[in-house]
Kinemage of the C-alpha trace (Angstrom):
@kinemage 1
@onewidth
@group {chain A} dominant
@subgroup {mainchain}
@vectorlist {calphas} color= white
{ca unk a 1} P 160.049 66.529 40.785
{ca unk a 2} L 156.635 64.908 40.996
{ca unk a 3} L 156.704 64.234 37.239
{ca unk a 4} L 160.068 62.504 37.519
{ca unk a 5} L 158.747 60.310 40.326
{ca unk a 6} L 155.682 59.320 38.276
{ca unk a 7} L 157.912 58.577 35.266
{ca unk a 8} L 160.178 56.364 37.373
{ca unk a 9} L 157.215 54.497 38.857
{ca unk a 10} L 155.669 54.113 35.405
{ca unk a 11} L 158.913 52.721 34.037
{ca unk a 12} L 159.087 50.191 36.853
{ca unk a 13} L 155.515 49.050 36.234
{ca unk a 14} L 156.156 48.740 32.491
{ca unk a 15} L 159.154 46.509 33.172
{ca unk a 16} L 157.243 44.304 35.609
{ca unk a 17} L 154.276 44.120 33.226
{ca unk a 18} L 156.528 43.122 30.329
{ca unk a 19} L 158.061 40.295 32.343
{ca unk a 20} L 154.668 39.066 33.579
{ca unk a 21} L 153.245 39.201 30.056
{ca unk a 22} L 156.150 37.202 28.649
{ca unk a 23} L 155.506 34.464 31.231
{ca unk a 24} L 151.743 34.458 30.667
{ca unk a 25} L 152.320 34.335 26.896
{ca unk a 26} L 154.248 31.082 27.259
{ca unk a 27} L 151.230 29.492 28.963
{ca unk a 28} L 148.236 30.826 27.037
{ca unk a 29} L 149.467 32.515 23.849
{ca unk a 30} L 150.258 36.007 22.733
{ca unk a 31} L 146.857 37.444 21.816
{ca unk a 32} L 145.198 35.759 24.781
{ca unk a 33} L 147.788 37.451 26.988
{ca unk a 34} L 147.182 40.807 25.310
{ca unk a 35} L 143.428 40.398 25.813
{ca unk a 36} L 143.818 39.372 29.451
{ca unk a 37} L 146.194 42.250 30.166
{ca unk a 38} L 144.000 44.828 28.463
{ca unk a 39} L 140.894 43.528 30.223
{ca unk a 40} L 142.528 43.568 33.670
{ca unk a 41} L 143.761 47.107 32.993
{ca unk a 42} L 140.260 48.166 31.948
{ca unk a 43} L 138.768 46.682 35.114
{ca unk a 44} L 141.263 48.448 37.365
{ca unk a 45} L 140.774 51.765 35.579
{ca unk a 46} L 136.977 51.385 35.850
{ca unk a 47} L 137.220 50.640 39.592
{ca unk a 48} L 139.478 53.674 40.146
{ca unk a 49} L 137.158 55.845 38.042
{ca unk a 50} L 134.170 54.733 40.091
{ca unk a 51} L 135.993 55.049 43.421
{ca unk a 52} L 137.241 58.575 42.724
{ca unk a 53} L 133.963 59.702 41.175
{ca unk a 54} L 136.062 61.529 38.581
{ca unk a 55} L 133.428 61.280 35.902
{ca unk a 56} L 133.786 63.890 33.156
{ca unk a 57} L 132.214 62.075 30.234
{ca unk a 58} L 130.385 65.266 29.225
{ca unk a 59} L 133.667 66.590 27.827
{ca unk a 60} L 134.383 63.555 25.641
{ca unk a 61} L 133.055 65.415 22.613
{ca unk a 62} L 135.958 67.855 22.866
{ca unk a 63} L 138.496 65.044 22.407
{ca unk a 64} L 139.653 64.455 18.836
{ca unk a 65} L 138.151 61.024 17.970
{ca unk a 66} L 141.473 59.821 16.546
{ca unk a 67} L 142.880 59.921 20.102
{ca unk a 68} L 140.078 57.727 21.473
{ca unk a 69} L 141.917 54.714 20.085
{ca unk a 70} L 145.277 55.401 21.741
{ca unk a 71} L 144.752 52.388 23.968
{ca unk a 72} L 144.498 50.168 20.905
{ca unk a 73} L 148.228 50.680 20.394
{ca unk a 74} L 148.704 48.707 23.604
{ca unk a 75} L 147.924 45.483 21.733
{ca unk a 76} L 150.909 46.106 19.453
{ca unk a 77} L 153.068 47.245 22.355
{ca unk a 78} L 152.254 44.084 24.291
{ca unk a 79} L 152.857 41.866 21.281
{ca unk a 80} L 156.199 43.396 20.338
{ca unk a 81} L 157.495 43.553 23.915
{ca unk a 82} L 156.513 39.948 24.698
{ca unk a 83} L 158.179 38.696 21.539
{ca unk a 84} L 161.285 40.807 22.116
{ca unk a 85} L 161.696 39.639 25.717
{ca unk a 86} L 161.562 36.012 24.623
{ca unk a 87} L 164.058 36.673 21.811
{ca unk a 88} L 166.572 39.100 23.361
{ca unk a 89} L 165.724 39.347 27.083
{ca unk a 90} L 164.385 42.098 29.309
{ca unk a 91} L 167.451 44.359 29.418
{ca unk a 92} L 167.866 44.608 25.662
{ca unk a 93} L 164.119 44.902 25.078
{ca unk a 94} L 163.815 47.846 27.452
{ca unk a 95} L 166.979 49.424 26.027
{ca unk a 96} L 165.742 49.201 22.437
{ca unk a 97} L 162.267 50.410 23.458
{ca unk a 98} L 163.746 53.461 25.181
{ca unk a 99} L 165.969 54.299 22.214
{ca unk a 100} L 163.111 53.934 19.731
{ca unk a 101} L 160.848 56.065 21.928
{ca unk a 102} L 163.483 58.759 22.208
{ca unk a 103} L 164.131 58.857 18.464
{ca unk a 104} L 160.411 59.024 17.676
{ca unk a 105} L 159.822 61.750 20.248
{ca unk a 106} L 162.564 63.850 18.667
{ca unk a 107} L 160.966 63.366 15.242
{ca unk a 108} L 157.574 64.378 16.670
{ca unk a 109} L 159.088 67.389 18.449
{ca unk a 110} L 161.008 68.753 15.456
{ca unk a 111} L 158.002 68.314 13.133
{ca unk a 112} L 155.357 69.503 15.594
{ca unk a 113} L 153.162 66.458 14.963
{ca unk a 114} L 150.034 65.730 17.030
{ca unk a 115} L 149.706 69.366 18.066
{ca unk a 116} L 153.042 69.357 19.878
{ca unk a 117} L 154.946 72.639 19.828
{ca unk a 118} L 157.857 72.406 17.367
{ca unk a 119} L 161.328 72.537 18.798
{ca unk a 120} L 164.765 72.478 17.262
{ca unk a 121} L 166.947 69.423 17.599
{ca unk a 122} L 170.123 70.341 19.472
{ca unk a 123} L 173.542 68.758 19.288
{ca unk a 124} L 173.080 67.627 22.910
{ca unk a 125} L 169.997 65.659 21.803
{ca unk a 126} L 171.983 63.827 19.156
{ca unk a 127} L 174.849 63.170 21.574
{ca unk a 128} L 172.359 61.772 24.100
{ca unk a 129} L 170.918 59.322 21.566
{ca unk a 130} L 174.377 58.275 20.408
{ca unk a 131} L 175.399 57.716 24.036
{ca unk a 132} L 172.335 55.544 24.659
{ca unk a 133} L 173.128 53.483 21.568
{ca unk a 134} L 176.724 53.241 22.751
{ca unk a 135} L 175.505 52.041 26.143
{ca unk a 136} L 173.405 49.394 24.440
{ca unk a 137} L 176.439 48.231 22.485
{ca unk a 138} L 178.421 48.029 25.741
{ca unk a 139} L 175.669 45.904 27.269
{ca unk a 140} L 175.841 43.604 24.259
{ca unk a 141} L 179.561 42.982 24.837
């Protein structure tokens, strides 16, 4: 239950961030907005890290270096979401983002990429994706 709550809160923050970024982008530009957003996120994370004293840098050597750059994807996420919101609006942007995330996660799951345990794609999974796409089409009407 706790995981569901965190996911819901995270989804709300992503939506609010996307809207804020789209507005900031209109005033200062897309890459300036991405830089500002990333920097403010870094500052908040650093403050929380310091405040909680949760410092485990000794273990950083055990992390696969390829994963160190996961945050760099945020620049592309910010760019694509800001552009999409200005082109198609918040509702369709979030809908397409969710569908693309779901499809990619199924591909990752069935192939066992990134050290994820392989799982079989079920008919219910396919029906769920088709229903989401159908819902998006209904929204478009």
